[in-house]
All heavy atoms as TSV, in Angstrom:
chain	resi	resn	atom	element	x	y	z
A	1	MET	N	N	123.383	32.059	-0.913
A	1	MET	CA	C	124.419	33.015	-0.573
A	1	MET	C	C	125.218	32.563	0.633
A	1	MET	O	O	126.338	32.999	0.811
A	1	MET	CB	C	123.806	34.385	-0.297
A	1	MET	CG	C	123.309	35.086	-1.530
A	1	MET	SD	S	123.394	36.879	-1.501
A	1	MET	CE	C	124.945	37.278	-0.816
A	2	ALA	N	N	124.637	31.739	1.493
A	2	ALA	CA	C	125.320	31.349	2.725
A	2	ALA	C	C	126.666	30.688	2.445
A	2	ALA	O	O	127.563	30.748	3.282
A	2	ALA	CB	C	124.445	30.414	3.536
A	3	SER	N	N	126.832	30.097	1.282
A	3	SER	CA	C	128.092	29.431	0.966
A	3	SER	C	C	129.173	30.402	0.481
A	3	SER	O	O	130.326	30.023	0.351
A	3	SER	CB	C	127.861	28.350	-0.092
A	3	SER	OG	O	127.388	28.947	-1.291
A	4	LEU	N	N	128.814	31.644	0.229
A	4	LEU	CA	C	129.784	32.638	-0.245
A	4	LEU	C	C	130.581	33.213	0.917
A	4	LEU	O	O	130.043	33.448	2.002
A	4	LEU	CB	C	129.069	33.763	-0.987
A	4	LEU	CG	C	128.255	33.346	-2.215
A	4	LEU	CD1	C	127.538	34.547	-2.796
A	4	LEU	CD2	C	129.134	32.684	-3.261
A	5	LYS	N	N	131.859	33.462	0.679
A	5	LYS	CA	C	132.729	33.996	1.736
A	5	LYS	C	C	132.257	35.349	2.261
A	5	LYS	O	O	132.404	35.644	3.429
A	5	LYS	CB	C	134.167	34.128	1.228
A	5	LYS	CG	C	134.923	32.845	1.167
A	5	LYS	CD	C	136.403	33.091	0.953
A	5	LYS	CE	C	136.674	33.463	-0.483
A	5	LYS	NZ	N	138.089	33.586	-0.810
A	6	ASP	N	N	131.698	36.173	1.380
A	6	ASP	CA	C	131.320	37.537	1.777
A	6	ASP	C	C	129.823	37.683	2.081
A	6	ASP	O	O	129.302	38.783	2.117
A	6	ASP	CB	C	131.755	38.534	0.712
A	6	ASP	CG	C	131.101	38.289	-0.640
A	6	ASP	OD1	O	130.447	37.236	-0.823
A	6	ASP	OD2	O	131.243	39.151	-1.526
A	7	ASP	N	N	129.140	36.569	2.342
A	7	ASP	CA	C	127.708	36.632	2.624
A	7	ASP	C	C	127.396	37.543	3.811
A	7	ASP	O	O	126.505	38.372	3.740
A	7	ASP	CB	C	127.147	35.232	2.882
A	7	ASP	CG	C	125.677	35.272	3.272
A	7	ASP	OD1	O	124.875	35.774	2.458
A	7	ASP	OD2	O	125.339	34.815	4.378
A	8	PHE	N	N	128.127	37.396	4.897
A	8	PHE	CA	C	127.865	38.200	6.093
A	8	PHE	C	C	128.079	39.688	5.811
A	8	PHE	O	O	127.276	40.521	6.223
A	8	PHE	CB	C	128.740	37.739	7.253
A	8	PHE	CG	C	128.392	38.416	8.547
A	8	PHE	CD1	C	127.261	38.050	9.260
A	8	PHE	CD2	C	129.180	39.436	9.049
A	8	PHE	CE1	C	126.922	38.685	10.449
A	8	PHE	CE2	C	128.855	40.081	10.233
A	8	PHE	CZ	C	127.720	39.703	10.931
A	9	GLU	N	N	129.145	40.016	5.088
A	9	GLU	CA	C	129.413	41.424	4.768
A	9	GLU	C	C	128.312	42.017	3.886
A	9	GLU	O	O	128.020	43.201	3.943
A	9	GLU	CB	C	130.766	41.578	4.060
A	9	GLU	CG	C	131.959	41.362	4.966
A	9	GLU	CD	C	132.304	39.890	5.173
A	9	GLU	OE1	O	131.878	39.035	4.366
A	9	GLU	OE2	O	132.984	39.591	6.167
A	10	LYS	N	N	127.691	41.171	3.062
A	10	LYS	CA	C	126.609	41.631	2.184
A	10	LYS	C	C	125.240	41.486	2.846
A	10	LYS	O	O	124.214	41.659	2.195
A	10	LYS	CB	C	126.636	40.847	0.872
A	10	LYS	CG	C	127.849	41.160	0.019
A	10	LYS	CD	C	127.797	40.426	-1.294
A	10	LYS	CE	C	128.984	40.835	-2.157
A	10	LYS	NZ	N	128.945	40.171	-3.460
A	11	ASN	N	N	125.210	41.156	4.139
A	11	ASN	CA	C	123.959	40.996	4.890
A	11	ASN	C	C	123.020	39.981	4.246
A	11	ASN	O	O	121.800	40.111	4.333
A	11	ASN	CB	C	123.249	42.340	5.057
A	11	ASN	CG	C	123.980	43.259	5.980
A	11	ASN	OD1	O	124.326	42.875	7.084
A	11	ASN	ND2	N	124.236	44.480	5.536
A	12	SER	N	N	123.580	38.997	3.566
A	12	SER	CA	C	122.809	37.944	2.890
A	12	SER	C	C	121.888	38.497	1.813
A	12	SER	O	O	120.876	37.884	1.481
A	12	SER	CB	C	121.996	37.117	3.896
A	12	SER	OG	O	122.846	36.462	4.804
A	13	VAL	N	N	122.217	39.655	1.257
A	13	VAL	CA	C	121.401	40.265	0.194
A	13	VAL	C	C	122.109	40.035	-1.138
A	13	VAL	O	O	123.227	40.503	-1.334
A	13	VAL	CB	C	121.214	41.780	0.429
A	13	VAL	CG1	C	120.411	42.400	-0.703
A	13	VAL	CG2	C	120.539	42.021	1.765
A	14	PRO	N	N	121.462	39.319	-2.063
A	14	PRO	CA	C	122.096	39.062	-3.355
A	14	PRO	C	C	122.183	40.328	-4.201
A	14	PRO	O	O	121.349	41.227	-4.085
A	14	PRO	CB	C	121.175	38.036	-4.000
A	14	PRO	CG	C	119.850	38.247	-3.363
A	14	PRO	CD	C	120.137	38.718	-1.960
A	15	ALA	N	N	123.179	40.394	-5.047
A	15	ALA	CA	C	123.312	41.502	-5.996
A	15	ALA	C	C	122.353	41.218	-7.144
A	15	ALA	O	O	122.617	40.377	-7.994
A	15	ALA	CB	C	124.741	41.611	-6.485
A	16	SER	N	N	121.199	41.868	-7.129
A	16	SER	CA	C	120.166	41.613	-8.127
A	16	SER	C	C	119.333	42.863	-8.327
A	16	SER	O	O	119.023	43.564	-7.357
A	16	SER	CB	C	119.270	40.466	-7.667
A	16	SER	OG	O	118.136	40.350	-8.496
A	17	THR	N	N	118.933	43.100	-9.559
A	17	THR	CA	C	118.040	44.239	-9.829
A	17	THR	C	C	116.637	43.971	-9.289
A	17	THR	O	O	115.825	44.885	-9.206
A	17	THR	CB	C	117.962	44.536	-11.334
A	17	THR	OG1	O	117.512	43.354	-12.015
A	17	THR	CG2	C	119.319	44.963	-11.874
A	18	ASP	N	N	116.350	42.720	-8.906
A	18	ASP	CA	C	115.059	42.392	-8.307
A	18	ASP	C	C	114.960	42.865	-6.863
A	18	ASP	O	O	113.867	42.945	-6.312
A	18	ASP	CB	C	114.808	40.883	-8.349
A	18	ASP	CG	C	114.584	40.377	-9.767
A	18	ASP	OD1	O	114.091	41.149	-10.611
A	18	ASP	OD2	O	114.903	39.206	-10.028
A	19	VAL	N	N	116.080	43.171	-6.233
A	19	VAL	CA	C	116.095	43.654	-4.858
A	19	VAL	C	C	115.896	45.169	-4.885
A	19	VAL	O	O	116.765	45.908	-5.333
A	19	VAL	CB	C	117.417	43.294	-4.137
A	19	VAL	CG1	C	117.427	43.876	-2.726
A	19	VAL	CG2	C	117.616	41.784	-4.105
A	20	LEU	N	N	114.743	45.617	-4.425
A	20	LEU	CA	C	114.444	47.053	-4.422
A	20	LEU	C	C	114.988	47.737	-3.175
A	20	LEU	O	O	115.438	48.873	-3.228
A	20	LEU	CB	C	112.931	47.279	-4.505
A	20	LEU	CG	C	112.212	46.691	-5.719
A	20	LEU	CD1	C	110.721	46.992	-5.631
A	20	LEU	CD2	C	112.801	47.224	-7.011
A	21	LEU	N	N	114.917	47.049	-2.029
A	21	LEU	CA	C	115.365	47.594	-0.753
A	21	LEU	C	C	115.939	46.474	0.095
A	21	LEU	O	O	115.581	45.315	-0.075
A	21	LEU	CB	C	114.190	48.215	0.010
A	21	LEU	CG	C	113.460	49.354	-0.668
A	21	LEU	CD1	C	112.102	49.553	-0.012
A	21	LEU	CD2	C	114.265	50.622	-0.577
A	22	ALA	N	N	116.788	46.844	1.016
A	22	ALA	CA	C	117.339	45.862	1.948
A	22	ALA	C	C	117.702	46.569	3.245
A	22	ALA	O	O	117.916	47.782	3.270
A	22	ALA	CB	C	118.570	45.190	1.353
A	23	THR	N	N	117.746	45.800	4.312
A	23	THR	CA	C	118.147	46.328	5.608
A	23	THR	C	C	119.398	45.586	6.063
A	23	THR	O	O	119.698	44.508	5.551
A	23	THR	CB	C	117.052	46.118	6.674
A	23	THR	OG1	O	116.903	44.714	6.914
A	23	THR	CG2	C	115.732	46.718	6.246
A	24	PRO	N	N	120.110	46.138	7.016
A	24	PRO	CA	C	121.209	45.363	7.593
A	24	PRO	C	C	120.642	44.220	8.429
A	24	PRO	O	O	119.443	44.201	8.732
A	24	PRO	CB	C	121.933	46.383	8.478
A	24	PRO	CG	C	120.900	47.404	8.806
A	24	PRO	CD	C	119.977	47.459	7.624
A	25	LEU	N	N	121.480	43.272	8.788
A	25	LEU	CA	C	121.048	42.212	9.692
A	25	LEU	C	C	120.701	42.834	11.036
A	25	LEU	O	O	121.397	43.734	11.509
A	25	LEU	CB	C	122.147	41.169	9.862
A	25	LEU	CG	C	122.502	40.376	8.608
A	25	LEU	CD1	C	123.694	39.467	8.879
A	25	LEU	CD2	C	121.317	39.563	8.124
A	26	VAL	N	N	119.616	42.374	11.644
A	26	VAL	CA	C	119.136	42.941	12.909
A	26	VAL	C	C	119.176	41.844	13.965
A	26	VAL	O	O	118.611	40.767	13.784
A	26	VAL	CB	C	117.703	43.491	12.754
A	26	VAL	CG1	C	117.208	44.074	14.058
A	26	VAL	CG2	C	117.652	44.539	11.644
A	27	ASN	N	N	119.846	42.112	15.063
A	27	ASN	CA	C	119.955	41.133	16.143
A	27	ASN	C	C	118.620	40.910	16.839
A	27	ASN	O	O	117.750	41.783	16.839
A	27	ASN	CB	C	120.998	41.580	17.176
A	27	ASN	CG	C	122.405	41.513	16.638
A	27	ASN	OD1	O	122.725	40.651	15.822
A	27	ASN	ND2	N	123.257	42.417	17.085
A	28	SER	N	N	118.487	39.745	17.451
A	28	SER	CA	C	117.283	39.402	18.202
A	28	SER	C	C	117.018	40.458	19.272
A	28	SER	O	O	117.930	40.920	19.950
A	28	SER	CB	C	117.472	38.028	18.850
A	28	SER	OG	O	116.356	37.691	19.608
A	29	GLY	N	N	115.753	40.863	19.375
A	29	GLY	CA	C	115.371	41.858	20.369
A	29	GLY	C	C	115.594	43.291	19.912
A	29	GLY	O	O	115.255	44.225	20.621
A	30	LYS	N	N	116.169	43.480	18.754
A	30	LYS	CA	C	116.418	44.811	18.200
A	30	LYS	C	C	115.455	45.064	17.053
A	30	LYS	O	O	114.764	44.162	16.581
A	30	LYS	CB	C	117.857	44.933	17.696
A	30	LYS	CG	C	118.908	44.704	18.758
A	30	LYS	CD	C	118.871	45.808	19.788
A	30	LYS	CE	C	119.946	45.598	20.840
A	30	LYS	NZ	N	119.939	46.624	21.853
A	31	SER	N	N	115.399	46.290	16.584
A	31	SER	CA	C	114.532	46.623	15.447
A	31	SER	C	C	115.261	47.563	14.507
A	31	SER	O	O	116.297	48.140	14.848
A	31	SER	CB	C	113.228	47.257	15.944
A	31	SER	OG	O	113.502	48.489	16.578
A	32	TYR	N	N	114.713	47.701	13.324
A	32	TYR	CA	C	115.264	48.600	12.313
A	32	TYR	C	C	114.075	49.195	11.573
A	32	TYR	O	O	113.174	48.469	11.154
A	32	TYR	CB	C	116.166	47.830	11.343
A	32	TYR	CG	C	116.819	48.714	10.320
A	32	TYR	CD1	C	118.019	49.362	10.603
A	32	TYR	CD2	C	116.253	48.914	9.075
A	32	TYR	CE1	C	118.624	50.175	9.665
A	32	TYR	CE2	C	116.852	49.735	8.131
A	32	TYR	CZ	C	118.030	50.366	8.437
A	32	TYR	OH	O	118.638	51.177	7.520
A	33	ARG	N	N	114.055	50.486	11.438
A	33	ARG	CA	C	112.959	51.156	10.742
A	33	ARG	C	C	113.396	51.484	9.324
A	33	ARG	O	O	114.450	52.095	9.116
A	33	ARG	CB	C	112.574	52.434	11.486
A	33	ARG	CG	C	111.399	53.126	10.864
A	33	ARG	CD	C	111.051	54.365	11.659
A	33	ARG	NE	N	109.974	55.066	11.023
A	33	ARG	CZ	C	108.972	55.605	11.658
A	33	ARG	NH1	N	108.921	55.536	12.978
A	33	ARG	NH2	N	108.019	56.226	11.010
A	34	LEU	N	N	112.584	51.075	8.377
A	34	LEU	CA	C	112.867	51.310	6.957
A	34	LEU	C	C	111.717	52.110	6.371
A	34	LEU	O	O	110.563	51.684	6.432
A	34	LEU	CB	C	113.005	49.970	6.221
A	34	LEU	CG	C	113.229	50.039	4.722
A	34	LEU	CD1	C	114.598	50.638	4.417
A	34	LEU	CD2	C	113.115	48.654	4.119
A	35	GLU	N	N	112.016	53.281	5.870
A	35	GLU	CA	C	110.999	54.102	5.212
A	35	GLU	C	C	111.355	54.168	3.739
A	35	GLU	O	O	112.522	54.306	3.371
A	35	GLU	CB	C	110.969	55.499	5.808
A	35	GLU	CG	C	110.479	55.518	7.242
A	35	GLU	CD	C	110.336	56.919	7.800
A	35	GLU	OE1	O	110.164	57.875	7.012
A	35	GLU	OE2	O	110.391	57.062	9.025
A	36	PHE	N	N	110.340	54.056	2.899
A	36	PHE	CA	C	110.573	54.087	1.459
A	36	PHE	C	C	109.318	54.574	0.757
A	36	PHE	O	O	108.225	54.558	1.309
A	36	PHE	CB	C	110.977	52.705	0.932
A	36	PHE	CG	C	109.919	51.658	1.119
A	36	PHE	CD1	C	109.030	51.366	0.099
A	36	PHE	CD2	C	109.799	50.965	2.311
A	36	PHE	CE1	C	108.040	50.405	0.261
A	36	PHE	CE2	C	108.818	50.001	2.489
A	36	PHE	CZ	C	107.936	49.723	1.453
A	37	LYS	N	N	109.495	54.990	-0.478
A	37	LYS	CA	C	108.380	55.395	-1.319
A	37	LYS	C	C	107.903	54.148	-2.058
A	37	LYS	O	O	108.710	53.412	-2.630
A	37	LYS	CB	C	108.835	56.448	-2.330
A	37	LYS	CG	C	107.745	56.969	-3.228
A	37	LYS	CD	C	108.309	58.005	-4.192
A	37	LYS	CE	C	107.256	58.552	-5.121
A	37	LYS	NZ	N	106.816	57.639	-6.155
A	38	ALA	N	N	106.616	53.895	-2.008
A	38	ALA	CA	C	106.057	52.733	-2.705
A	38	ALA	C	C	106.327	52.863	-4.204
A	38	ALA	O	O	106.412	53.975	-4.738
A	38	ALA	CB	C	104.562	52.629	-2.445
A	39	PRO	N	N	106.460	51.742	-4.895
A	39	PRO	CA	C	106.665	51.795	-6.345
A	39	PRO	C	C	105.553	52.582	-7.039
A	39	PRO	O	O	104.402	52.592	-6.580
A	39	PRO	CB	C	106.633	50.317	-6.760
A	39	PRO	CG	C	107.042	49.576	-5.531
A	39	PRO	CD	C	106.465	50.370	-4.386
A	40	ASP	N	N	105.893	53.254	-8.129
A	40	ASP	CA	C	104.913	54.040	-8.876
A	40	ASP	C	C	103.868	53.163	-9.555
A	40	ASP	O	O	102.777	53.630	-9.871
A	40	ASP	CB	C	105.606	54.910	-9.928
A	40	ASP	CG	C	106.423	56.025	-9.309
A	40	ASP	OD1	O	106.058	56.498	-8.215
A	40	ASP	OD2	O	107.430	56.425	-9.913
A	41	GLN	N	N	104.219	51.924	-9.808
A	41	GLN	CA	C	103.311	51.012	-10.500
A	41	GLN	C	C	102.582	50.125	-9.488
A	41	GLN	O	O	103.214	49.506	-8.630
A	41	GLN	CB	C	104.088	50.152	-11.478
A	41	GLN	CG	C	103.223	49.354	-12.414
A	41	GLN	CD	C	104.034	48.719	-13.518
A	41	GLN	OE1	O	105.230	48.526	-13.404
A	41	GLN	NE2	N	103.376	48.414	-14.602
A	42	ALA	N	N	101.252	50.096	-9.591
A	42	ALA	CA	C	100.463	49.217	-8.726
A	42	ALA	C	C	100.861	47.767	-8.990
A	42	ALA	O	O	101.249	47.411	-10.105
A	42	ALA	CB	C	98.974	49.416	-8.982
A	43	GLY	N	N	100.803	46.958	-7.956
A	43	GLY	CA	C	101.119	45.543	-8.133
A	43	GLY	C	C	101.438	44.882	-6.813
A	43	GLY	O	O	101.385	45.495	-5.750
A	44	ASP	N	N	101.754	43.616	-6.898
A	44	ASP	CA	C	102.132	42.827	-5.734
A	44	ASP	C	C	103.642	42.690	-5.719
A	44	ASP	O	O	104.238	42.234	-6.703
A	44	ASP	CB	C	101.482	41.444	-5.789
A	44	ASP	CG	C	99.963	41.505	-5.715
A	44	ASP	OD1	O	99.439	42.536	-5.264
A	44	ASP	OD2	O	99.316	40.522	-6.100
A	45	TYR	N	N	104.261	43.053	-4.611
A	45	TYR	CA	C	105.712	43.023	-4.468
A	45	TYR	C	C	106.078	42.102	-3.305
A	45	TYR	O	O	105.863	42.456	-2.151
A	45	TYR	CB	C	106.251	44.432	-4.227
A	45	TYR	CG	C	106.034	45.358	-5.405
A	45	TYR	CD1	C	104.830	46.048	-5.559
A	45	TYR	CD2	C	107.009	45.520	-6.361
A	45	TYR	CE1	C	104.622	46.887	-6.651
A	45	TYR	CE2	C	106.825	46.354	-7.455
A	45	TYR	CZ	C	105.616	47.026	-7.588
A	45	TYR	OH	O	105.419	47.847	-8.669
A	46	PRO	N	N	106.595	40.916	-3.628
A	46	PRO	CA	C	106.950	39.989	-2.555
A	46	PRO	C	C	108.164	40.471	-1.777
A	46	PRO	O	O	109.024	41.166	-2.319
A	46	PRO	CB	C	107.246	38.684	-3.293
A	46	PRO	CG	C	107.640	39.102	-4.664
A	46	PRO	CD	C	106.883	40.366	-4.947
A	47	PHE	N	N	108.215	40.120	-0.491
A	47	PHE	CA	C	109.411	40.401	0.294
A	47	PHE	C	C	109.755	39.174	1.122
A	47	PHE	O	O	108.884	38.370	1.463
A	47	PHE	CB	C	109.252	41.650	1.177
A	47	PHE	CG	C	108.172	41.563	2.219
A	47	PHE	CD1	C	108.435	41.013	3.468
A	47	PHE	CD2	C	106.904	42.044	1.959
A	47	PHE	CE1	C	107.449	40.957	4.440
A	47	PHE	CE2	C	105.906	41.984	2.928
A	47	PHE	CZ	C	106.182	41.439	4.166
A	48	ILE	N	N	111.048	39.027	1.387
A	48	ILE	CA	C	111.536	37.885	2.166
A	48	ILE	C	C	112.692	38.323	3.048
A	48	ILE	O	O	113.298	39.367	2.835
A	48	ILE	CB	C	112.043	36.733	1.268
A	48	ILE	CG1	C	113.270	37.193	0.455
A	48	ILE	CG2	C	110.951	36.207	0.375
A	48	ILE	CD1	C	114.085	36.062	-0.119
A	49	CYS	N	N	112.997	37.510	4.018
A	49	CYS	CA	C	114.237	37.631	4.764
A	49	CYS	C	C	115.231	36.750	4.030
A	49	CYS	O	O	114.995	35.552	3.857
A	49	CYS	CB	C	114.058	37.147	6.206
A	49	CYS	SG	S	115.621	37.159	7.129
A	50	SER	N	N	116.312	37.319	3.549
A	50	SER	CA	C	117.267	36.546	2.750
A	50	SER	C	C	118.340	35.860	3.600
A	50	SER	O	O	119.222	35.201	3.059
A	50	SER	CB	C	117.926	37.439	1.689
A	50	SER	OG	O	118.592	38.523	2.289
A	51	PHE	N	N	118.249	35.994	4.929
A	51	PHE	CA	C	119.180	35.265	5.777
A	51	PHE	C	C	118.930	33.774	5.567
A	51	PHE	O	O	117.777	33.353	5.428
A	51	PHE	CB	C	118.976	35.641	7.247
A	51	PHE	CG	C	120.080	35.181	8.139
A	51	PHE	CD1	C	121.286	35.860	8.181
A	51	PHE	CD2	C	119.922	34.056	8.920
A	51	PHE	CE1	C	122.309	35.431	9.001
A	51	PHE	CE2	C	120.940	33.613	9.746
A	51	PHE	CZ	C	122.148	34.309	9.784
A	52	PRO	N	N	119.983	32.961	5.510
A	52	PRO	CA	C	119.828	31.542	5.176
A	52	PRO	C	C	118.693	30.853	5.949
A	52	PRO	O	O	118.629	30.909	7.172
A	52	PRO	CB	C	121.190	30.943	5.527
A	52	PRO	CG	C	122.137	32.083	5.300
A	52	PRO	CD	C	121.383	33.310	5.746
A	53	ALA	N	N	117.794	30.237	5.198
A	53	ALA	CA	C	116.646	29.447	5.665
A	53	ALA	C	C	115.527	30.273	6.295
A	53	ALA	O	O	114.466	29.736	6.580
A	53	ALA	CB	C	117.073	28.342	6.616
A	54	HIS	N	N	115.687	31.555	6.486
A	54	HIS	CA	C	114.632	32.370	7.102
A	54	HIS	C	C	113.459	32.621	6.163
A	54	HIS	O	O	112.338	32.827	6.615
A	54	HIS	CB	C	115.186	33.714	7.573
A	54	HIS	CG	C	115.948	33.621	8.847
A	54	HIS	ND1	N	116.111	34.694	9.670
A	54	HIS	CD2	C	116.606	32.600	9.447
A	54	HIS	CE1	C	116.830	34.349	10.722
A	54	HIS	NE2	N	117.145	33.074	10.598
A	55	TRP	N	N	113.695	32.626	4.848
A	55	TRP	CA	C	112.632	32.976	3.904
A	55	TRP	C	C	111.424	32.065	4.023
A	55	TRP	O	O	110.309	32.451	3.677
A	55	TRP	CB	C	113.151	32.964	2.474
A	55	TRP	CG	C	113.524	31.593	1.989
A	55	TRP	CD1	C	114.756	30.999	2.079
A	55	TRP	CD2	C	112.663	30.631	1.372
A	55	TRP	NE1	N	114.720	29.739	1.557
A	55	TRP	CE2	C	113.433	29.477	1.107
A	55	TRP	CE3	C	111.328	30.631	1.023
A	55	TRP	CZ2	C	112.914	28.344	0.515
A	55	TRP	CZ3	C	110.797	29.500	0.419
A	55	TRP	CH2	C	111.596	28.368	0.172
A	56	ARG	N	N	111.609	30.857	4.532
A	56	ARG	CA	C	110.486	29.923	4.622
A	56	ARG	C	C	109.366	30.451	5.523
A	56	ARG	O	O	108.192	30.154	5.292
A	56	ARG	CB	C	110.979	28.576	5.122
A	56	ARG	CG	C	111.799	27.845	4.101
A	56	ARG	CD	C	112.177	26.451	4.583
A	56	ARG	NE	N	112.818	25.719	3.529
A	56	ARG	CZ	C	114.114	25.412	3.517
A	56	ARG	NH1	N	114.879	25.769	4.525
A	56	ARG	NH2	N	114.629	24.753	2.513
A	57	VAL	N	N	109.719	31.199	6.557
A	57	VAL	CA	C	108.701	31.722	7.473
A	57	VAL	C	C	108.668	33.249	7.513
A	57	VAL	O	O	107.693	33.823	7.994
A	57	VAL	CB	C	108.884	31.184	8.913
A	57	VAL	CG1	C	108.647	29.694	8.964
A	57	VAL	CG2	C	110.235	31.525	9.471
A	58	MET	N	N	109.698	33.894	7.034
A	58	MET	CA	C	109.766	35.355	7.075
A	58	MET	C	C	109.599	35.906	5.662
A	58	MET	O	O	110.560	36.203	4.964
A	58	MET	CB	C	111.096	35.814	7.693
A	58	MET	CG	C	111.254	35.371	9.132
A	58	MET	SD	S	112.864	35.805	9.834
A	58	MET	CE	C	112.656	37.555	10.051
A	59	GLN	N	N	108.344	35.994	5.253
A	59	GLN	CA	C	108.025	36.459	3.913
A	59	GLN	C	C	106.643	37.075	3.912
A	59	GLN	O	O	105.861	36.873	4.834
A	59	GLN	CB	C	108.087	35.302	2.911
A	59	GLN	CG	C	107.130	34.170	3.244
A	59	GLN	CD	C	107.155	33.084	2.223
A	59	GLN	OE1	O	106.774	33.337	1.089
A	59	GLN	NE2	N	107.608	31.900	2.600
A	60	GLY	N	N	106.365	37.842	2.878
A	60	GLY	CA	C	105.057	38.467	2.775
A	60	GLY	C	C	104.890	39.144	1.436
A	60	GLY	O	O	105.709	38.973	0.521
A	61	MET	N	N	103.839	39.943	1.323
A	61	MET	CA	C	103.536	40.620	0.072
A	61	MET	C	C	103.169	42.068	0.365
A	61	MET	O	O	102.302	42.338	1.203
A	61	MET	CB	C	102.366	39.917	-0.621
A	61	MET	CG	C	102.059	40.413	-2.000
A	61	MET	SD	S	103.283	39.940	-3.235
A	61	MET	CE	C	103.131	38.158	-3.243
A	62	LEU	N	N	103.847	42.992	-0.296
A	62	LEU	CA	C	103.479	44.405	-0.254
A	62	LEU	C	C	102.534	44.620	-1.428
A	62	LEU	O	O	102.909	44.386	-2.576
A	62	LEU	CB	C	104.713	45.296	-0.399
A	62	LEU	CG	C	104.455	46.775	-0.610
A	62	LEU	CD1	C	103.843	47.398	0.647
A	62	LEU	CD2	C	105.729	47.495	-0.990
A	63	VAL	N	N	101.304	45.007	-1.142
A	63	VAL	CA	C	100.316	45.223	-2.187
A	63	VAL	C	C	100.161	46.720	-2.390
A	63	VAL	O	O	99.784	47.451	-1.477
A	63	VAL	CB	C	98.951	44.586	-1.810
A	63	VAL	CG1	C	97.921	44.829	-2.893
A	63	VAL	CG2	C	99.122	43.096	-1.545
A	64	VAL	N	N	100.479	47.184	-3.593
A	64	VAL	CA	C	100.396	48.606	-3.927
A	64	VAL	C	C	99.178	48.816	-4.818
A	64	VAL	O	O	99.051	48.194	-5.878
A	64	VAL	CB	C	101.668	49.097	-4.656
A	64	VAL	CG1	C	101.522	50.558	-5.057
A	64	VAL	CG2	C	102.889	48.893	-3.768
A	65	LYS	N	N	98.244	49.670	-4.355
A	65	LYS	CA	C	97.053	49.997	-5.116
A	65	LYS	C	C	96.926	51.521	-5.184
A	65	LYS	O	O	97.173	52.193	-4.198
A	65	LYS	CB	C	95.801	49.420	-4.452
A	65	LYS	CG	C	95.760	47.921	-4.405
A	65	LYS	CD	C	94.489	47.446	-3.734
A	65	LYS	CE	C	94.456	45.925	-3.681
A	65	LYS	NZ	N	93.222	45.440	-3.061
A	66	TYR	N	N	96.535	52.017	-6.320
A	66	TYR	CA	C	96.312	53.446	-6.484
A	66	TYR	C	C	94.890	53.658	-6.957
A	66	TYR	O	O	94.397	52.926	-7.824
A	66	TYR	CB	C	97.303	54.053	-7.488
A	66	TYR	CG	C	98.711	54.084	-6.946
A	66	TYR	CD1	C	99.665	53.155	-7.370
A	66	TYR	CD2	C	99.093	55.014	-5.991
A	66	TYR	CE1	C	100.959	53.181	-6.872
A	66	TYR	CE2	C	100.375	55.047	-5.489
A	66	TYR	CZ	C	101.299	54.125	-5.929
A	66	TYR	OH	O	102.560	54.151	-5.434
A	67	ARG	N	N	94.226	54.632	-6.375
A	67	ARG	CA	C	92.868	54.956	-6.802
A	67	ARG	C	C	92.939	55.915	-7.983
A	67	ARG	O	O	93.768	56.810	-8.013
A	67	ARG	CB	C	92.097	55.609	-5.662
A	67	ARG	CG	C	91.902	54.682	-4.508
A	67	ARG	CD	C	91.084	55.335	-3.436
A	67	ARG	NE	N	90.973	54.397	-2.321
A	67	ARG	CZ	C	90.561	54.714	-1.143
A	67	ARG	NH1	N	90.221	55.953	-0.885
A	67	ARG	NH2	N	90.485	53.818	-0.193
A	68	SER	N	N	92.043	55.734	-8.926
A	68	SER	CA	C	92.040	56.635	-10.090
A	68	SER	C	C	91.032	57.745	-9.928
A	68	SER	O	O	90.254	57.816	-9.058
A	68	SER	CB	C	91.740	55.853	-11.353
A	68	SER	OG	O	90.645	54.992	-11.191
């Protein structure tokens, strides 16, 4: 996305149905709180920072488990 003219305006978030949530770009030393309802289906949901080259170190897995 970094090569696209409107990357900054889109906060480096691609237009994809795979993107469930996104935050605006957050400056160094600042924070952003994101509250959401976990998916209804149990599973592993990967997350990344989509800012150019950040995904290599800024990534993780949201693990959703429900007890029966």
